[in-house]
C-alpha positions in Angstrom: -57.8 -17.5 -41.6 -55.2 -14.7 -41.2 -52.5 -16.7 -39.6 -50.5 -13.4 -38.3 -53.7 -11.6 -36.7 -52.5 -9.4 -33.8 -55.3 -10.3 -31.5 -54.5 -14.0 -31.5 -52.7 -14.5 -28.1 -52.5 -18.3 -28.4 -52.8 -21.2 -30.9 -53.9 -24.7 -29.9 -53.0 -27.7 -31.9 -55.4 -30.2 -31.1 -55.4 -33.9 -32.2 -58.4 -34.8 -34.5 -61.3 -32.6 -35.7 -62.6 -30.2 -33.0 -66.0 -29.0 -33.9 -66.1 -26.0 -31.3 -70.0 -26.5 -31.1 -71.1 -24.3 -29.1 -68.3 -21.6 -30.0 -66.1 -21.2 -26.8 -65.5 -17.6 -25.8 -62.1 -16.4 -26.9 -62.1 -18.7 -30.0 -61.0 -16.3 -33.0 -60.8 -19.0 -35.8 -60.2 -22.6 -36.4 -58.8 -24.6 -39.3 -59.3 -28.4 -39.6 -56.5 -30.0 -41.4 -56.7 -33.7 -42.9 -53.3 -35.5 -43.5 -52.5 -35.9 -47.0 -51.6 -39.6 -46.3 -54.9 -40.4 -44.6 -53.2 -40.8 -41.4 -55.7 -38.5 -39.3 -56.5 -34.8 -38.6 -55.5 -32.0 -36.4 -57.4 -28.8 -35.5 -55.4 -25.5 -35.5 -57.3 -22.7 -33.5 -56.4 -19.1 -32.6 -57.6 -17.7 -29.4 -57.7 -14.3 -27.6 -56.6 -14.4 -24.1 -55.9 -17.3 -22.1 -57.3 -20.6 -22.9 -56.9 -24.2 -21.3 -55.1 -26.8 -23.5 -57.2 -29.8 -22.8 -57.6 -33.1 -24.5 -54.0 -33.6 -25.8 -53.9 -29.9 -27.3 -50.6 -28.1 -27.0 -50.7 -24.2 -26.5 -48.4 -22.0 -28.5 -47.7 -18.4 -29.1 -46.6 -17.2 -32.5 -43.1 -16.1 -32.5 -42.2 -15.2 -36.0 -43.6 -15.6 -39.7 -42.2 -15.0 -43.2 -43.7 -15.2 -46.7 -42.3 -15.8 -50.2 -42.7 -13.3 -53.0 -46.2 -14.0 -54.6 -47.5 -15.3 -51.2 -50.9 -14.6 -52.4 -50.8 -18.0 -54.3 -53.4 -20.8 -53.7 -52.3 -23.0 -50.6 -52.7 -26.5 -51.8 -50.8 -28.1 -48.6 -50.1 -27.1 -45.0 -47.0 -28.6 -43.7 -46.8 -28.9 -40.0 -43.1 -29.3 -38.6 -43.1 -30.0 -34.9 -39.6 -29.8 -33.1 -38.7 -30.8 -29.8 -36.2 -29.3 -27.5 -34.3 -30.4 -24.4 -34.8 -27.2 -22.5 -36.7 -23.9 -22.6 -35.2 -20.6 -23.8 -33.6 -21.9 -27.0 -36.7 -22.2 -29.3 -36.5 -18.6 -30.6 -32.6 -19.1 -31.4 -33.4 -22.2 -33.3 -36.4 -20.5 -35.2 -34.0 -17.5 -36.0 -31.5 -20.2 -37.6 -34.0 -21.4 -39.8 -34.8 -18.1 -41.1 -31.1 -17.6 -41.6 -30.9 -20.8 -43.6 -33.9 -19.7 -45.7 -32.2 -16.5 -46.3 -29.2 -18.1 -47.3 -30.9 -20.0 -50.3 -30.0 -18.7 -53.6 -33.1 -20.3 -55.3 -35.7 -21.4 -52.7 -38.0 -23.9 -54.0 -40.9 -22.0 -55.8 -43.7 -24.0 -54.2 -43.1 -22.5 -50.6 -45.6 -19.8 -49.9 -45.2 -19.0 -46.1 -44.0 -20.2 -42.8 -45.5 -19.4 -39.3 -43.5 -20.4 -36.4 -45.0 -20.8 -32.8 -43.2 -21.5 -29.5 -45.0 -23.7 -27.0 -45.8 -21.9 -23.7 -43.3 -24.4 -21.9 -40.7 -23.4 -24.4 -39.7 -27.1 -25.5 -41.5 -27.3 -28.6 -41.7 -25.5 -32.0 -44.5 -25.8 -34.5 -43.9 -24.4 -38.1 -47.2 -23.9 -39.9 -45.9 -23.7 -43.5 -48.1 -23.0 -46.6 -47.0 -24.7 -50.1 -48.7 -24.8 -53.4 -48.8 -28.8 -53.2 -47.6 -31.8 -51.1 -45.5 -32.8 -54.2 -43.9 -29.4 -54.2 -42.9 -29.8 -50.7 -41.7 -33.5 -51.2 -39.5 -32.3 -54.1 -38.0 -29.5 -51.9 -37.1 -31.9 -49.0 -35.6 -34.4 -51.4 -33.6 -32.0 -53.3 -32.5 -30.5 -49.8 -31.6 -33.9 -48.4 -34.2 -33.5 -45.7 -34.6 -29.8 -45.5 -36.4 -27.5 -47.8 -32.9 -25.9 -48.8 -29.3 -26.6 -49.7 -27.3 -24.1 -48.0 -24.7 -24.8 -45.5 -26.7 -23.0 -42.9 -29.1 -26.0 -42.8 -26.4 -28.0 -41.1 -26.5 -25.6 -38.0 -30.4 -26.0 -37.8 -30.0 -29.7 -37.8 -27.2 -30.1 -35.4 -28.6 -27.4 -33.1 -27.6 -28.0 -29.4 -30.8 -28.9 -27.5 -32.7 -30.4 -30.6 -34.0 -33.7 -29.8 -36.3 -34.6 -32.5 -38.7 -33.4 -35.2 -41.6 -34.5 -37.3 -43.0 -33.3 -40.6 -46.5 -34.1 -41.8 -48.5 -32.8 -44.8 -52.2 -31.7 -44.7 -55.0 -30.6 -46.7 -57.2 -27.6 -45.5 -60.7 -29.0 -45.0 -62.2 -25.9 -43.3 
């Protein structure tokens, strides 16, 4: 799956495994992700044009992506970070703070491969689709950063951002 494909107007994150059979018009690609801890699955799908977010799916548009040097490494874990905000219009500012914090890291954890940030259509959520070499590498980075993947002072601004109401971090294996 090419996560930065320019023809993907929308991304849907669906709870559970969605088989898309028959294949709906506008579906470009789909990836089924299974929780590392056995807690369920989600389907991440890319779409061209408008699509209805039904059955608990949330629609997003990709805002910004970044990759570490050597991003061609094998992905062993996908980390989905879901962030909730109290008002629309600030999601992009929060994502930009995350990129500033990542850039401020003297030595980023070597297990990080890429990060793809999406903003929900209502502007109240951010989804980070982050690729890591392994779940263990992500766990190490979070432990070393005290709940962040880095230790720079810039992470304090990310976590204390006005309007941030909550976040959730979950690790997945790619199943398709």
